[in-house]
N, C-alpha and C positions, 0 to 999 in steps of 0.2 A: 360542551366538553371541548376543551383546546384539543389540536391534534397532536399527537405526540411527534416526535421528531425523528425521521426515519431513516437511518443509517445504513446501507446496505453493502456488504461484502463478499462477492463471488466466489467460490472457490472449487477448484479443479484439480483432478489427481496430480500428484506431486508438487502440492503446493509447499510454499517453506513456511513451518509452521509460527515463527517469530512475527513474520511479516503481518499475519492475519492477529494470531492472539495477543501479542504486543499492544496493537492498538486498539482492538476488541476491549481489552484488560480497562484500558483509560477511557474510550468512547462508552463505555456502558455506565458511567459513573455521572455522565452529563445529567444536568436535571431535563427530564422531561425526553429523553431520548431512548429510542428502542434499537438495537442494532441485530440485524438477522443475517445471517450465510443463506448464500443460494446457488446453486448450480444448473447443469443441463438435468441430468436427471437425479430425482428424489434416492438418496441412497448413502451408502457408504463412500466417503471420498478419503484417499492415502496422500500423508504427507511425503514429500521428498526424501527423509530421513526411514520412514517404511514403520515405524513404530506408534503411530497416533493417527488410526484412523477417525473421522469424524463424521458422524451422521447426519446430511443435511437433508430435510424435508422441503425444501421449496425449490420449483423451479426458477430461475432467472428469467423466463418467460411469462411468468406471473405478476412481476413487478411493471408498472406502467411508469411510475414515478418513485422521484425518493430526494431526500434533501442531501445527502450526502453519499457519492459512490467511491468505496475506497477499492483500488485493487491491488491484492497483493501477488508476490512474485514467487521464484522457485521453478522448477523444470515446467509448471503449470503455464507461463506466460507460453511457450510453443503452442499448446492445444489452443490457448485463448487466441493466439496471433493470428491462427490459421484458420479459424472458423469465420466464416463470413456473416454466420446470422448472431455471433456473439458480436461481433464488432459492430452491427447494425444497431444491435440493441443496446451498447454501450453510447453510440452517438445521438440515441433516441434519450437515452436517461439525462445523458450530460445536458442536452439542451434543456432540462427544468431543473438541474441541481441548483443548490448553493454553493456546492463545493464538490469539485470531482477530483480524486486524490490516487495516490500509488505509493508503494513502498516496494524498494529493490529494482526488480526487471518487470514490475507490474507496469513501470513507465513505459516499456516498450510495447506495450498491449495500447495505452493510449495512443503512442505513436503510431502503429497499427490502424488505429481509428480513424488517424489523421486530425489528433486534438493537440499534437504539439509542434507542427507547422510553424515555424519561426519563433517559436518561446523558448527562453533559456528555462532548462532543467537538468534534472540529474536521474541518477542510477548505479547499482552495484558499478564500483569502479572499473570492474572487469567487462562491463556492458557500455561501455562510454562511445564506442564506434557503431555498435548494434544502435545506441539510441539515436545519434546523430545522422545514420541513414534515413531516419522518418522526418528529417530537416528541423529535427531539435539542435540548442545550441548547449551542449553539454558543459555542465559547470560540476566543480567536486565540494560544492556546498552540501553541507548535510540535510536541508530542507527549503526549498526554493518554492516561492509562492509566485504566481505570475495570474492577476486577478483571482477568477474562480478556480483554477487548477495549481493543484499543489503535488510537486513530487519531492520524496526522498530518496535518499541514498540506502546502501543496502542494509538489510535485515534489521539490525536492531536501530536504526535512524526513525522506524514507523513508531516508535515509541514518542520521541521527539517531536515527530510532525504532528502526532494524535496530541499533546499536551497543547500545540501551538492551533489546532483546529479547535478544542477545546474552548480555548479562549475568546476564537473568534464567533462561535458558536453562543456562546455564554460571555463570559466576562475574565477580565484575568484572575480576578480573587478566587475563580470558582477554579479555573485550570490550575493555579496555583494551591489549592486544595486537593484539588485529583492528586497532582504530584507528589504533595505529602503525605494524604493518604495510603498513595502506592510506596511511598519511599523510595521514591525516582532519583536516586542522587549516587551517579557512578562515580567510582573509584576504582577504577580498574587496576590490573597490577602492573601491566606493560602499556606502555604510550605506542602502542602500534597499531592501533585501531583508525589508523588512514594509511593508504596507501604512500601518502607524502611522506609519512615520518617511518613507515617500516624500512627495515634494511632489506638489500636486496634477496637474501635467502631465505626472509620470512613470504616477503613476496611470491617469491618463484613456488613455498611449502605452500601458500593459500592457493594458488592456483590448481595444485592437483587436490584439492576439497571440492574441488565443483563435481 
């Protein structure tokens, strides 16, 4: 029997919901893949918005290897970045992954683990300076691949990253089929989804949402 492709997403309190659930929705359709959430101690994990508790049954320490490691962001990045045991685990797991990935401020966790030194990477636009403090070179691109390491920008960009990852794990036709099945065809009502395009008053208001 062929071994299933193992995709692991760590969740800690105050995680950003779409950072995790967006990629999960896409990657769960990858043929032969199994997506699972892990955490420090089994139990309910609260999201940063406070209304979507998730029960996570598996300790991250129980995972010895996986094909894909995906680190979501949100307020949880502070806990993950400050936990030496977790960062050691990230480094160990990264040594054997096909791809190590992040969404939003999840890239700061990869940076804290020393995995982005000298690499071009992205994150939420409001965390660019923090990313560069770990030796990464920030770019405003939505998805950045540097070998086995793939980082994506803020929140919704995790969906774009997951579709690209699906193509790398399978093939482009399969990834396109997943995109079609999930009807991911963004047509936003405003053209302010990038800090480069948003007016100053919109950027200022966005900073108050953190």
